[in-house]
N, C-alpha and C positions, 0 to 999 in steps of 0.2 A: 504493499499499500504506499502511495506517495506521501511524503511528509506534508504536502499541501493538499491532500485529499480532503474535501470539505467535511466529511464525517469524522475523520481522524482529528482534524484541526478543531472541530467543534467539541469533540470529547476532551481534548487537552484544555480548551478554554474553560469548559464547565467545571474543571477541577479546581479552578481558582476561586478566591473569595469574591462573591458578587454582592456588594452592599445594596444593590437595587432590590435584592430579594431577601435581605436579612434585617434583623433589628439594628437600627443605626446608632443606638446610644453609645456603642463601643467602637464606632467607626473611626478608622484612622484617617485623619484629614491632613494632608500635606501634598504639595506639588512636587516634592523632592523625588519620589520614585518615578514619576512620569518624566521629569527632567533627566534623570539618570538613564532611563530607558531610551529616551530620544537621542541622547549622546551616543549610546551604544549603537543606535541605528543610523548614525551619521547626520543627525539634526535635520530630518526631512522637513521640518516646519520653517526652516530659515529661507527667506525669500518669498514665502507665501504672503500675499496681502489679505488681511483679515477684517471681517466684521464680526464682533463678538456679542452674543445676545444672552441675556439672563432675564429672570422674572418668575414670579409665582404662577402665572398663567399667561398663555398666548405666545410664549417664546418660540415654540415650534412653528406655529403658523406665521409669525412675524419673520422668522428666519427663512421660511420657504418663499415668502413674498419678496424679501430682499434679494434672494438668489434669483428669483424669476425676473426681477427688474434688472439685475446685472446682465443676465443672459439676453434680455431684450435689447440691450446696447451692444450685443455682439461679443461680450466677454466670456471666456471659459471659466465656469464657476463650479466649485464643489461645495457640498453642504454636509456638515456633520451634525447629527441630531441624536436626541435620546429623550425618553426611552423608545424602543420600537414597540409596535402593537402586535405584529404577527411574526415578522422575520428580521433577523439581525441585519440583513441587507438594507433595511429601511434607514439605517443610521448613516449610511454613506451614499451620497448622491453625486453623480457626475453629469453635469450639463443637463440636469432635470430628470435623470433616469437613475433608478437604484443600481448600485454596483452589482455586477454579475458574480455568481458563486466562485468562479475561478480566480479572478483578481482579488476578491476579498479573502479567500482561503490562503493565497500566496502571501498577502500582506500580514495576515494573522499568524501564519507560520513563521515569518521573519520576526514579528514582534514577540512571539512565544519563545523562539530560540534565543533572542536577545535577552529576554527575561531570565531564562534558565541560566545563561552565562553570568548575568549580573548577580543573581541570587547565590550562585556558587562562590563568587568573589566577595559578596557583601550580603550575607544572609538576612541582615536586619532591614535591608531596603524593601524587599518583598512587594513588587508592584502587584496591584489588584487586577481583577477582571476588567474594570473600567479603564485603569491605566493602560492595559494592553490593548483594548479595543480602540481607545483614543490614539495611541501610537500607531496601530495598524491603519486606522483611517487616514492619518497624516501621511504614512508611507504610500497608501493607495492613491491619495490625491496628488502627491508629488509625482508619482509615476505616471499618472494620467495627464500631467502637464497643465493642470488648471492654473489660472492666473489669480483667482480670488477664492477664499474659503469663508463661508458663513458658518460660524461654529456656535452651536447651542450649548450652554452650560448644562452639566448633568445635575448638580446640586449646589445651590448657593452661588458661589463664584470665586471668592478669595482663595480658597484652598482646593478648588475643583481641578481635576486633571487638565481641563482645557485652558487653565490660566497660565499655561506655558506659552500661550499665544499672545501677541500684542495687537489688539484691534485698533485700526485707524479710526473707526467709528464703533462705539459700543451702544447697546440698547439695554435698558432696564424696563421691561414692559410694565410691571406693577410689583407691589410688595404686599403679601398677605401672610398671616400666621400659618406656617407650614414647616414641617421637618424640625420642630422646635427642639427635639433632643440633640440635634446637630447644630442648627443655626442660631438658637437662642429663642427666648420666650417672649420677646417684645418685637414690635415692628421696627424699632430703631436698631436692634441687634441684627435682625435679618437684613435690613437695608444696608448695614455696614458690611455684611458678608457679600451681598450682591454688588455693592460699590467697589469691592475688591478687584473687579476686572478692569477698572479704569487704569489707564496708563498715562503718564505725563504727556500732555499736549494732544490727546485724542479728542474726539468730539462725542458727546453723549446725547442720545435721544431717549426720552423717557415719558411714560404715562403716569408717573408718580407725581401727585400735586406737590408744588413747592411748599404750600402752607399745610404741611402734614408732618407727623412724627417721622415717617420714613423719608419724606422729601427733604427735611432739614438736614438729615445725616448724609444723604446723597449729594446734595448741593454743597454741603461743607467739604466733603471729600473732593468734589470737583474743583472747588476754589483752591484747595491745597495743591492740586496737580496742574493747575492752569488749563482745566478742561471746560470747553464751552458746553452749555447745557441748552438743549432745545426741546420744546414741548409742543404737541400737536394742537391744532386750532380748537378741536372740540373741548380739550381740557382747559385751554386758556379762556374759552368763552363760557365755561362753566355749564355745559350742556351734556346730557347723556348721550352716549354713542353705543350702538350695537357692537357685539364682539367683533364681527368682521370689519366694521368701520374702524374700530380702535387698532386692530392689527395692521390694516392697510395704511392707516395714517402714520403709524410709527415706521412702517417699512418705507413709505415714500419720503418721510422726513429723513430717514437714514440715507436714502439715495441722494436727496438734495444736499445733505451734509457732505457726502462724498464728492459730489459735483463741486461744491464750494471749496473743497480742499484740493481741487485741480484734477480729480480723476476723470479720465476721458473714456469713451467707448471705443469699439473697434475702429481702426484706421484713424484714430484721433478725433472721431466725431464727438459732439457733446453728449454727456451721459444723460440718458432718458431718466427722468425722475418720477414719471407717472407709470404705474403698472396697468397695462390694458386689461379690460374685463375678462378676456378669454384666458389670459395668463393667471388672473386671480382665481378663476374657476379651476384651472389646471393645477394650481398650487395647493388646493384643498388637501388636507391631511386626513388619514384614517382616524376615526374616533373623535372627530371634532364636528359636532352638530351634523353627523352623517346620517343620511336617510335611506331607509330600505322599505320596499314593499315585500312583506314576508308572511306566508301563511294567512293571507287575507287581511293583514293589518299593516298600518303604517308604524314603522319602528324608527325611533331616533336614538342614536348612539353618541354619547358624549363622555369625555373623561373628566368633567368638572369634579373637583374634589375638595373645594373649600366653600364656606358659606357665600363669599363674595362671587366666586365663579359660578356657583349654583344660581345665585340671584341674577347674574348677567344672563345665564342660559335661560331662565324663566322669562326674563324680559324679551329675549330673542324669539321665544316660542309663543309669544302672546297671541299671534294669529292662530296657531294651532289650538291653543287653549280656548279661544273664542269659537272656532269653527267645529272642533272635534270634541271639546269637553275635556274632562280631567283624565289624565293617562293612568294606566297601571305602571308603577315605577319598579324596575329592577334595580336594587341598590346593593353595591358592595363597596367596602371602604377599608383603607389601611388604618392601622391602630393609631398612627400619629396625626390623623385628621380629626377635625371637630364634628363628631357624629351628631351631637345634639343640635349644633348650629346649622348643619346641612338639613337635618330633618325639619327644623323650624322654618327653613326657606321653602322646602318642597311640599311639606304637609298641606299648606293651604291650596295647592293646585293639583294634588294627587288624589285619586280615588282610592287607591290601595297600594301598599308596598309589598314587594316580594324580596325578602332579604336573602343574601347569598354570600359566598366567599369563593375566591380562587384557591384557597386552601394552604397558603404559605403562612409562616409565623408572623409575617408583617401585617396580615389582614385580620380584621375582626371576624368573629364567627357569626353565622346567621343569627344564632340565638342572642348574641350580644346586641346586634342591630335591632332585632325584634323587641327585646326588652326595653331599649331606649325609646323605640317608637310607641310601644304601648304605654309607657309613662307619659307620653304626650297626647295620649288618646287617639292614636293613629291606628287604622286598620292595617294589619300586617300578617303575612304568612312567611314561613321560612322554608328554604329548599336548597339543597346542594346535590349535584354540582350546578354551576351557573345555568347550564342548558336546561335543567329541570325547572329552575326558577323562571327562565324565559318561557318555557312551554306553559307553565301555569299563568303567567301574565298574558300570553297570547290568547289562551282559552278565555280568560276573564274579559279581555278587550273585545274579542269577537262576540261574546254573549251580551256585552253592554254597548256595542257599536262605538267603541272608543279606540285608543291607540296605546302604544307602549313606549316608555322612556327608559333607557338603560343609562345609568349614571353612577359616578363615584370613583372611577378608577380606570386608567388606560389598561391596566392588567385585566380588569373585567371586560373591557372592550376587546382586548386581544383574545380572551377566552371565547367570546360569542361571535366576533366578527366573521370568522371562517364559516360558521353555521349560517349566518345571515346572508353571506355572499352566495350561497348555493342557489338562491332565487334569482341571481343576476343572469341576464341573457348571455 
């Protein structure tokens, strides 16, 4: 079997510590292993021009839109994203297409070999699963000859593996209470971690209000580093914007910031700062307000996992709520998320909840979710695996003439999306 055989490489990778699927309170947070690993690989990140994106919600969609805008100007663009919903290949995009199995396996094999050599020499360095995947992504993007990389932070920012990169433009989409065991228990603490991606002299675009706890921290750090801060019009005007509008506004502001910094498109043409509608549609990511017609029902799949993102989702689904009534909600949630807060947002618009879990130690059990729901007087049933919860929700929705909303986790989305896609032509 070849050392870059995808199945063998995948088995080697899965033997590493993957903090995305474990309790994170004991998580090692440092960029040093990633830096040492990249040195061993010949510094593939050097010379890549970077837009670096973090935030509690919307960072994936914003990254995809920035990458689409750069491609629209004729530039060769790679995107590094996390987490994936169904396949690891989703994390590495070359000119708008997921990386193929062969190039990904070869890059991962190189990164794993480099890790093995490094650990033999310095056992305490011990790069993690995410360090290796990040390094492999940069190797693959370098070998593909891209000019620009739009890199999405995995967790936080300051100590994330992607912070080996220097973004010319950085984006902080928003700041919510999340991953508090790692990032801190206040908005100010989390904002400090996310502002850690800022580098001296870069430009920041952000959807975080200036006159807020998080905004004060972010703008303070920006002043220390001489970073210009730009905010989208909807925020400056004090009006509510739909999720898609927020993401697009930040992406186009990032493109405008690049243009202002002198970035040009192919053949020296001016950089396009507006993303055409067809590219916006093409940049839509799995598990983000994604719609399916399945088993006679409308199903909406979204990874919203905080009260604020759930509230934004409810606002975006206002037309569905008016026209189709209250949905049957399939809810699965990680332990570090605000279960009661999310239930309080969704309960007024839901007819019934079906609690479930993808079964990892990171996630609440269906019983825990159901107990919290009943304390709020919410109708709830529990079922595992997630597919059984979905079947119950579909049966309920068909009987009542309503629809199904799946929410709470991209891992839950990943568990159910392959089943939902079976109905696609």
